[in-house]
N, CA and C of each residue as an Amber inpcrd file, in Angstrom:
protein
   405
 133.0550000  34.2040000 184.9620000 131.6100000  34.1520000 184.9550000
 131.0910000  34.9170000 183.7420000 130.1660000  34.3150000 183.0020000
 129.5190000  34.9890000 181.8800000 128.3390000  35.8030000 182.3820000
 128.1380000  36.9540000 181.7900000 126.9660000  37.7960000 182.0720000
 126.2490000  37.9650000 180.7400000 125.1900000  37.2390000 180.5520000
 124.5110000  37.2690000 179.2650000 123.2240000  38.0620000 179.3560000
 122.9990000  38.8800000 178.3530000 121.7430000  39.6120000 178.2480000
 120.7360000  38.6740000 177.6130000 119.6490000  38.3880000 178.3080000
 118.6970000  37.3860000 177.8550000 117.3350000  37.9500000 177.4580000
 116.9240000  39.0800000 178.0620000 115.5870000  39.6130000 177.7940000
 115.6330000  41.1340000 177.7910000 114.9240000  41.7250000 176.8200000
 114.7160000  43.1610000 176.7740000 113.2060000  43.3860000 176.7180000
 112.6870000  44.2150000 177.6100000 111.2590000  44.5290000 177.6070000
 111.0100000  45.6480000 176.6090000 110.0560000  45.4230000 175.7150000
 109.6970000  46.4010000 174.6920000 108.2990000  46.9220000 175.0220000
 108.1710000  48.2220000 175.2980000 106.8720000  48.7710000 175.6870000
 105.9430000  48.9620000 174.4850000 104.7670000  48.3360000 174.5680000
 103.7970000  48.4070000 173.4740000 102.4250000  48.7720000 174.0120000
 101.5750000  49.2940000 173.1460000 100.2220000  49.6790000 173.5500000
  99.2060000  48.5690000 173.3160000  99.4650000  47.6890000 172.3480000
  98.5310000  46.6330000 171.9890000  99.3340000  45.3370000 171.8430000
  99.1760000  44.4280000 172.8030000  99.9860000  43.2130000 172.8370000
  99.7290000  42.3400000 171.6130000  98.4840000  42.1820000 171.2160000
  98.1870000  41.3470000 170.0440000  98.8070000  41.9180000 168.7810000
  98.6940000  43.2210000 168.5710000  99.2660000  43.8610000 167.3830000
 100.7910000  43.7150000 167.3910000 101.4140000  43.9210000 168.5420000
 102.8700000  43.7970000 168.6470000 103.3100000  42.3510000 168.4280000
 102.5700000  41.4020000 168.9960000 102.9100000  39.9880000 168.8050000
 102.8540000  39.6390000 167.3200000 101.8310000  40.0920000 166.6200000
 101.7130000  39.8270000 165.1910000 102.9020000  40.4250000 164.4330000
 103.2860000  41.6500000 164.7840000 104.4100000  42.2930000 164.1150000
 105.7050000  41.5150000 164.3370000 106.0250000  41.2300000 165.5910000
 107.2920000  40.5620000 165.8880000 107.3240000  39.1180000 165.3920000
 106.2150000  38.3940000 165.5030000 106.1920000  36.9920000 165.0690000
 106.0120000  36.8740000 163.5550000 104.9830000  37.5170000 163.0220000
 104.6490000  37.3180000 161.6120000 105.4530000  38.1870000 160.6560000
 105.7180000  39.4130000 161.0270000 106.4510000  40.3120000 160.1310000
 107.9660000  40.1470000 160.2590000 108.4540000  40.0470000 161.5240000
 109.9010000  39.9330000 161.7170000 110.3800000  38.4930000 161.7740000
 109.4740000  37.5550000 161.9990000 109.8720000  36.1520000 162.0470000
 110.4300000  35.6940000 163.3740000 110.1900000  36.4580000 164.4520000
 110.6340000  36.0360000 165.7760000 109.8240000  34.8180000 166.2110000
 110.4430000  33.9140000 166.9560000 109.7740000  32.7450000 167.5090000
 109.0110000  33.1410000 168.7690000 107.7570000  32.7060000 168.8730000
 106.9800000  32.9430000 170.0940000 107.3720000  31.8550000 171.0900000
 108.1040000  32.2460000 172.1420000 108.5410000  31.2960000 173.1620000
 107.3910000  30.9480000 174.1030000 106.6510000  31.9640000 174.4840000
 105.4410000  31.7270000 175.2750000 104.5480000  32.9480000 175.2540000
 103.2650000  32.7030000 175.4720000 102.2460000  33.7430000 175.5790000
 101.4230000  33.3540000 176.8020000 101.7460000  33.9680000 177.9170000
 101.1810000  33.5730000 179.2050000 100.1980000  34.6190000 179.7080000
  99.0250000  34.1650000 180.0740000  98.0070000  35.0330000 180.6650000
  97.8060000  34.6010000 182.1120000  97.8650000  35.5670000 182.9870000
  97.6320000  35.3250000 184.4050000  96.4740000  36.2240000 184.8080000
  95.2910000  35.7070000 184.6980000  94.1140000  36.5160000 184.9630000
  93.8160000  37.4360000 183.7930000  92.8780000  38.3350000 184.0170000
  92.4270000  39.2340000 182.9500000  93.3790000  40.3980000 182.6970000
  94.2250000  40.7420000 183.6640000  95.0360000  41.9530000 183.5640000
  96.5340000  41.7260000 183.3850000  96.9700000  40.4760000 183.3290000
  98.4000000  40.2030000 183.2250000  98.6510000  39.2780000 182.0370000
  99.5410000  39.7360000 181.1570000  99.9290000  38.9280000 180.0030000
 101.3970000  39.1790000 179.6950000 102.1250000  38.1040000 179.4380000
 103.5420000  38.1870000 179.1120000 103.7750000  37.3570000 177.8510000
 104.3380000  37.9890000 176.8250000 104.6840000  37.3010000 175.5870000
 106.1840000  37.4540000 175.3920000 106.8620000  36.3170000 175.2420000
 108.3000000  36.3370000 174.9940000 108.5550000  35.8350000 173.5850000
 109.3450000  36.6140000 172.8260000 109.6660000  36.2900000 171.4400000
 111.1780000  36.3840000 171.2500000 111.7230000  35.5090000 170.4050000
 113.1660000  35.4930000 170.1970000 113.4930000  35.5780000 168.7110000
 114.3780000  36.5140000 168.3370000 114.8250000  36.5720000 166.9420000
 115.5570000  35.2760000 166.5710000 115.4230000  34.8070000 165.3320000
 116.1170000  33.5940000 164.9220000 117.6230000  33.6970000 165.1860000
 118.1690000  32.7020000 165.8710000 119.5990000  32.6570000 166.1520000
 120.0570000  33.4830000 167.3340000 119.1580000  34.2000000 167.9890000
 119.5450000  35.1000000 169.0770000 119.5060000  34.4050000 170.4330000
 120.3800000  34.8260000 171.3160000 120.3460000  34.3830000 172.7010000
 119.5580000  35.3310000 173.5780000 119.0680000  36.4070000 173.0050000
 118.3110000  37.4130000 173.7530000 116.9100000  37.5180000 173.1740000
 115.9300000  37.5090000 174.0450000 114.5320000  37.6050000 173.6550000
 113.9930000  38.9910000 173.9610000 112.8300000  39.2910000 173.3740000
 112.0800000  40.4800000 173.7530000 110.8200000  40.0210000 174.4660000
 110.3860000  40.8390000 175.4170000 109.1480000  40.5690000 176.1370000
 108.2280000  41.7610000 175.9470000 106.9900000  41.4460000 175.5820000
 105.9340000  42.4510000 175.5080000 104.8260000  41.9840000 176.4310000
 103.9930000  42.8720000 176.8790000 102.8940000  42.4290000 177.7310000
 102.2520000  43.5690000 178.4800000 101.5040000  43.1670000 179.4920000
 100.8610000  44.1490000 180.3660000 100.7400000  43.5350000 181.7530000
 100.7550000  44.3790000 182.7360000 100.5690000  43.9300000 184.1080000
 101.8350000  43.5080000 184.8110000 102.5660000  42.5580000 184.2610000
 103.7610000  42.0380000 184.9240000 105.0520000  42.5840000 184.3310000
 104.9530000  43.4750000 183.3590000 106.1450000  44.0660000 182.7520000
 106.2660000  45.5100000 183.2360000 107.4800000  46.0440000 183.2340000
 107.6410000  47.4340000 183.6750000 106.7560000  48.3900000 182.8790000
 106.2310000  49.3740000 183.5450000 105.3600000  50.3630000 182.9100000
 106.2180000  51.4440000 182.2610000 106.3200000  51.3960000 180.9420000
 107.0770000  52.3760000 180.1700000 106.1590000  52.8920000 179.0720000
 106.3420000  54.1140000 178.6360000 105.5010000  54.6270000 177.5480000
 105.7000000  53.8130000 176.2700000 104.6170000  53.3280000 175.6400000
 104.7570000  52.5960000 174.3830000 105.5160000  53.4250000 173.3540000
 106.4230000  52.7620000 172.6540000 107.1920000  53.4320000 171.6080000
 108.3900000  54.2140000 172.1040000 108.7150000  54.1190000 173.3810000
 109.7900000  54.9420000 173.9390000 111.1700000  54.3010000 173.8560000
 111.2500000  53.0670000 173.4330000 112.5350000  52.3760000 173.3940000
 113.2820000  52.7190000 172.1100000 114.5350000  53.0760000 172.2390000
 115.4030000  53.4080000 171.1110000 116.6960000  52.6230000 171.2550000
 117.3340000  52.3520000 170.1490000 118.6710000  51.7720000 170.1920000
 118.7190000  50.2560000 170.2130000 117.6020000  49.5740000 170.0190000
 117.6580000  48.1210000 169.9000000 118.3660000  47.7820000 168.5980000
 119.2310000  46.7660000 168.6350000 120.0080000  46.4740000 167.4360000
 120.1060000  44.9760000 167.2060000 119.7980000  44.5840000 165.9930000
 119.9650000  43.2130000 165.5480000 121.2060000  43.1520000 164.6610000
 121.8340000  41.9800000 164.5800000 123.0050000  41.7930000 163.7310000
 122.7020000  40.6510000 162.7650000 123.0110000  40.8760000 161.4980000
 122.8080000  39.8710000 160.4550000 124.0870000  39.7050000 159.6490000
 124.1640000  38.5860000 158.9210000 125.3420000  38.3560000 158.0810000
 125.1930000  38.9510000 156.6890000 123.9490000  39.2570000 156.2720000
 123.7040000  39.7850000 154.9330000 122.6200000  40.8580000 155.0210000
 123.0340000  42.0940000 155.0750000 122.1120000  43.2130000 155.2650000
 121.1790000  43.3970000 154.0720000 121.6800000  43.2010000 152.8830000
 120.8320000  43.3440000 151.6980000 119.7100000  42.3060000 151.7030000
 120.0330000  41.0790000 152.0640000 119.0170000  40.0240000 152.1530000
 118.0260000  40.3170000 153.2760000 118.5390000  40.7860000 154.4080000
 117.6600000  41.1280000 155.5300000 116.6850000  42.2260000 155.1280000
 117.1650000  43.2290000 154.4260000 116.2900000  44.3180000 153.9780000
 115.2170000  43.7980000 153.0280000 115.6170000  42.9430000 152.0950000
 114.6550000  42.3770000 151.1490000 113.5930000  41.5460000 151.8760000
 114.0050000  40.7670000 152.8760000 113.0510000  39.9600000 153.6450000
 112.0650000  40.8480000 154.3860000 112.5590000  41.9130000 155.0190000
 111.6690000  42.8150000 155.7420000 110.6710000  43.4710000 154.7900000
 111.1390000  43.9250000 153.6590000 110.2350000  44.5360000 152.6830000
 109.1990000  43.5320000 152.1810000 109.6370000  42.2940000 151.9340000
 108.7040000  41.2470000 151.4930000 107.6330000  40.9620000 152.5430000
 107.9710000  41.1610000 153.8160000 107.0240000  40.9200000 154.9050000
 106.1970000  42.1610000 155.2390000 106.3870000  43.2190000 154.4680000
 105.5900000  44.4210000 154.6640000 106.0810000  45.3550000 155.7460000
 107.3480000  45.2410000 156.1260000 107.9190000  46.1210000 157.1560000
 108.5640000  47.3210000 156.4680000 108.0740000  48.5380000 156.7410000
 108.7560000  49.7180000 156.2010000 110.1680000  49.8200000 156.7980000
 111.1480000  49.9000000 155.9530000 112.5390000  49.8790000 156.4020000
 113.3310000  50.9280000 155.6170000 114.3380000  51.4730000 156.2590000
 115.1660000  52.4920000 155.6090000 116.0460000  51.8700000 154.5260000
 116.6390000  52.7360000 153.7350000 117.6930000  52.2920000 152.8380000
 118.8910000  51.8840000 153.6890000 119.7940000  51.1370000 153.0980000
 121.0310000  50.7720000 153.7930000 121.9100000  52.0050000 153.8860000
 122.4470000  52.2160000 155.0670000 123.3250000  53.3540000 155.3160000
 124.6930000  52.8470000 155.7440000 125.7340000  53.4950000 155.2740000
 127.0940000  53.1760000 155.7000000 127.5130000  54.2340000 156.6980000
 127.8920000  53.7570000 157.8860000 128.2710000  54.6560000 158.9780000
 129.7210000  54.3650000 159.3530000 130.6140000  55.2720000 159.0160000
 132.0200000  55.1110000 159.3620000 132.7990000  54.3380000 158.3190000
 134.0170000  53.9850000 158.7110000 134.9460000  53.2760000 157.8420000
 135.4900000  52.0930000 158.6180000 135.6150000  50.9530000 157.9640000
 136.1820000  49.7840000 158.6300000 137.6410000  50.0280000 158.9950000
 138.0330000  49.6690000 160.2190000 139.4190000  49.8770000 160.6360000
 140.3730000  48.8100000 160.1080000 139.8290000  47.7410000 159.5250000
 140.6500000  46.6520000 159.0080000 139.9260000  46.0340000 157.8080000
 140.6180000  45.2480000 157.0100000 139.9510000  44.5950000 155.8770000
 138.8350000  43.6550000 156.3640000 137.7350000  43.6270000 155.6290000
 136.5950000  42.7800000 155.9680000 136.1300000  42.0510000 154.7080000
 135.4130000  40.9250000 154.8800000 134.9800000  40.1570000 153.7140000
 133.9910000  40.9020000 152.8100000 133.2050000  41.8070000 153.3650000
 132.1770000  42.5000000 152.5890000 132.2200000  43.9790000 152.9650000
 132.0370000  44.8940000 152.0270000 132.1400000  46.3200000 152.3430000
 131.1100000  46.8270000 153.3600000 130.0070000  46.1090000 153.5440000
 129.0140000  46.5360000 154.5430000 129.3100000  46.0070000 155.9450000
 130.2470000  45.0620000 156.0780000 130.5500000  44.5190000 157.4040000
 130.9340000  45.6260000 158.3710000 130.3160000  45.5910000 159.5170000
 130.5350000  46.5190000 160.6290000 129.9390000  47.9080000 160.4180000
 129.8820000  48.3810000 159.1840000 129.4700000  49.7640000 158.9340000
 128.1210000  49.8990000 158.2320000 127.5100000  48.7780000 157.8270000
 126.2300000  48.8220000 157.1420000 125.0650000  48.6850000 158.1150000
 124.0980000  49.6000000 157.9990000 122.9380000  49.6160000 158.9000000
 121.6640000  49.8860000 158.1130000 120.5470000  49.4160000 158.6470000
 119.2270000  49.8450000 158.2220000 118.3840000  50.0150000 159.4790000
 117.2510000  50.7030000 159.3370000 116.4270000  51.0310000 160.4990000
 114.9530000  50.7950000 160.2060000 114.2160000  50.4420000 161.2660000
 112.7660000  50.3120000 161.1790000 112.1850000  50.5460000 162.5700000
 110.8840000  50.7240000 162.6200000 110.2010000  50.8620000 163.9000000
 109.0650000  49.8490000 163.9600000 108.6940000  49.4950000 165.1930000
 107.5280000  48.6280000 165.3610000 106.2720000  49.5020000 165.3040000
 105.0740000  48.9110000 165.3890000 103.8540000  49.7170000 165.2610000
 103.6960000  50.8230000 166.3040000 104.3890000  50.7140000 167.4390000
 104.3170000  51.7540000 168.4590000 105.3980000  52.8140000 168.3120000
 106.3900000  52.5670000 167.4460000 107.4750000  53.5210000 167.2660000
 108.7610000  53.1580000 167.9750000 108.8340000  51.9800000 168.6100000
 110.1130000  51.5260000 169.1770000 111.0890000  51.3520000 168.0270000
 112.2830000  51.9340000 168.1640000 113.2260000  52.0230000 167.0470000
 114.2850000  50.9310000 167.0920000 114.4500000  50.2690000 165.9510000
 115.4000000  49.1800000 165.7840000 116.4200000  49.5410000 164.7070000
 117.6430000  49.0490000 164.8820000 118.6750000  49.1060000 163.8470000
 119.0720000  47.6700000 163.5260000 119.5260000  47.4590000 162.2990000
 120.0790000  46.1690000 161.8900000 121.4490000  46.4480000 161.3120000
 122.4550000  45.7530000 161.8280000 123.8370000  45.9500000 161.4120000
 124.3650000  44.6750000 160.7700000 125.1820000  44.8170000 159.7440000
 125.8360000  43.6490000 159.1410000 127.1790000  43.4060000 159.7950000
 127.3470000  42.2210000 160.3700000 128.6340000  41.7400000 160.8600000
 128.6990000  40.2700000 160.4680000 129.3460000  39.9750000 159.3590000
 129.3300000  38.6250000 158.7990000 129.8720000  37.5620000 159.7470000
 130.9310000  37.8560000 160.4470000 131.5470000  36.8180000 161.2670000
 130.8810000  36.5960000 162.6250000 129.8780000  37.4140000 162.9860000
 129.1890000  37.2050000 164.2600000 127.7580000  36.7230000 164.1090000
 127.1710000  36.9020000 162.9530000 125.7560000  36.5410000 162.7880000
 125.6030000  35.0910000 162.3770000
């Protein structure tokens, strides 16, 4: 039996601002933006190529302090290109950092050990890792 992670709830203070950031700045696909009355809204967005989506909203999502999520991680095949795309879209992003040493030969020196970091407008922290053969 497969156990797949499909959705991660990201706590935000302003759903419209977060939707704009994830859709327009990061390029996530808006799967749906559902309003159920005046107090309930659920927006699901998916990173290109990902099997896991993020959900932002109010009312029907768990109540967590905005900006409290840490450790979200995306994987790309080309970290330098990903960094350039984020900068072109106006996302403040860290320099590329190398963390550790590869235990085996890899096609690119950043594979497995190359990372960059950014936060969303609320301060939820994301990492991006290069793994060429999985992205």
